[in-house]
C-alpha positions as CSV (number, residue, x, y, z in Angstrom):
1,M,-11.3,-3.0,1.1
2,P,-13.1,-3.8,-2.4
3,Y,-13.5,-7.1,-3.5
4,S,-10.5,-6.7,-6.5
5,A,-7.8,-5.9,-3.7
6,L,-8.8,-8.9,-1.8
7,F,-8.9,-11.2,-5.2
8,L,-5.7,-9.5,-6.4
9,G,-4.1,-9.8,-3.0
10,I,-5.1,-13.6,-2.8
11,A,-4.2,-14.1,-6.8
12,G,-0.7,-12.7,-5.5
13,L,-0.1,-15.5,-3.1
14,I,-0.3,-18.3,-5.9
15,P,3.5,-17.9,-6.9
16,F,4.0,-18.2,-3.2
17,I,2.3,-21.6,-3.3
18,A,3.2,-22.7,-6.4
19,M,6.8,-22.4,-6.6
20,P,7.7,-24.8,-3.3
21,L,5.3,-27.5,-4.5
22,A,6.2,-27.4,-8.0
23,Y,9.9,-28.3,-6.4
24,Q,7.5,-31.4,-4.3
25,L,5.6,-32.2,-7.5
26,N,9.4,-32.6,-9.2
27,L,8.2,-30.1,-11.9
28,F,11.1,-27.9,-11.0
29,S,14.6,-28.4,-9.3
30,I,15.3,-26.8,-6.1
31,T,17.4,-24.3,-7.4
32,Q,14.7,-23.4,-10.5
33,S,11.9,-23.2,-7.2
34,T,13.9,-21.0,-4.7
35,A,15.4,-18.8,-7.8
36,Y,11.7,-18.2,-9.1
37,F,10.4,-17.3,-5.8
38,V,13.1,-15.2,-4.4
39,Q,12.9,-13.2,-7.8
40,Y,8.9,-12.9,-7.0
41,S,9.3,-12.0,-3.6
42,A,11.6,-9.7,-4.2
43,V,9.5,-7.7,-6.9
44,L,6.4,-8.0,-4.8
45,M,8.3,-6.5,-1.9
46,S,9.5,-3.5,-4.6
47,F,5.3,-3.1,-4.7
48,F,5.0,-2.2,-1.1
49,G,7.3,0.7,-1.1
50,G,5.2,2.1,-4.1
51,I,2.1,2.2,-1.3
52,H,4.2,4.6,0.9
53,W,5.9,6.4,-2.2
54,W,1.8,7.3,-3.0
55,D,1.0,8.0,0.6
56,S,3.9,10.4,0.7
57,V,3.5,12.3,-2.5
58,S,-0.4,12.3,-2.4
59,N,-0.6,13.5,1.2
60,Q,2.4,16.0,1.1
61,R,4.4,14.4,3.8
62,Y,8.2,14.5,2.3
63,D,9.6,13.9,5.5
64,K,11.0,10.3,6.7
65,Q,8.2,8.1,4.5
66,M,9.6,9.3,1.1
67,Y,13.1,7.8,1.9
68,I,11.8,5.0,3.6
69,A,9.6,4.1,0.7
70,M,12.7,3.2,-1.2
71,L,13.7,0.5,1.3
72,P,11.6,-2.4,0.1
73,T,13.1,-1.7,-3.4
74,I,16.5,-2.1,-2.3
75,V,16.0,-5.1,0.3
76,G,14.3,-6.9,-3.0
77,W,17.2,-5.8,-5.2
78,L,20.0,-6.8,-2.6
79,C,18.2,-10.3,-2.0
80,L,18.5,-10.7,-5.9
81,V,22.4,-9.9,-5.4
82,F,22.6,-12.8,-3.1
83,A,19.8,-15.1,-4.0
84,N,22.1,-18.2,-3.9
85,D,22.0,-17.7,0.2
86,V,19.1,-19.4,2.3
87,K,19.6,-16.5,4.6
88,V,17.5,-14.4,1.6
89,L,14.7,-15.9,2.3
90,G,14.3,-15.2,6.2
91,V,15.7,-11.9,5.2
92,L,12.6,-11.2,2.6
93,S,10.3,-12.7,5.6
94,L,11.1,-10.5,8.1
95,S,10.9,-7.8,5.7
96,Y,6.8,-8.5,5.1
97,V,6.5,-8.3,8.5
98,A,8.3,-4.9,9.0
99,L,6.5,-3.9,6.4
100,L,3.2,-4.8,7.6
101,V,3.7,-2.9,10.8
102,Y,5.0,0.0,9.5
103,D,1.7,0.5,7.1
104,K,-0.4,-0.1,10.5
105,F,1.2,3.1,12.0
106,T,2.3,5.6,8.9
107,L,-0.5,4.9,6.1
108,S,-2.6,8.5,6.0
109,L,-5.9,6.4,5.2
110,P,-9.3,7.1,6.9
111,K,-9.4,4.5,9.9
112,D,-11.8,2.4,8.3
113,Q,-9.6,2.0,5.3
114,V,-6.7,1.3,7.8
115,V,-8.5,-1.4,9.6
116,S,-9.8,-3.1,6.6
117,Y,-6.2,-3.1,4.9
118,I,-4.6,-3.8,7.6
119,S,-6.7,-6.9,8.4
120,M,-6.3,-8.0,4.7
121,R,-2.7,-7.5,4.6
122,M,-2.3,-9.8,7.8
123,G,-4.1,-12.9,6.3
124,L,-1.9,-12.0,3.3
125,T,1.6,-11.5,5.2
126,T,0.4,-14.7,7.0
127,V,0.5,-16.8,4.0
128,V,3.6,-15.2,2.5
129,V,5.7,-16.1,5.8
130,L,4.8,-19.6,5.6
131,C,5.3,-19.9,2.3
132,H,8.9,-18.7,3.0
133,A,9.7,-20.8,6.2
134,W,8.5,-23.7,3.7
135,M,11.3,-22.9,1.2
136,I,13.8,-22.4,4.0
137,Y,12.4,-25.8,4.9
138,L,13.0,-27.6,1.6
139,L,16.2,-26.1,1.0
140,A,17.6,-27.6,4.8
């Protein structure tokens, strides 16, 4: 993976870490931290659908992948609609894991790129899931 992809991926973790930390440092209320966290998580979830949309269009694979590419956006939007429920954090967390597994088996990239992309995503997704668990813990 290019250095810029890794750098931007790590930078993308900042809001996931900052929101629970902001609550613990009394910078935001739990309501604010949770709302901002869910909003960011839902928007980022939508981004991953774009990866599959691009893969489907660029490789002329107009099969189920193009339809599945819309699922992260729909899941993200529904999580925003039901953002006041702690279960939303669990849904988002599990969705990130499901997307990672789906990426591994469906993206049409050269093998070396898939390996480095999935390796990077595994590390980033691990942090994302742990931050979702952190928010759930804070809400308990």
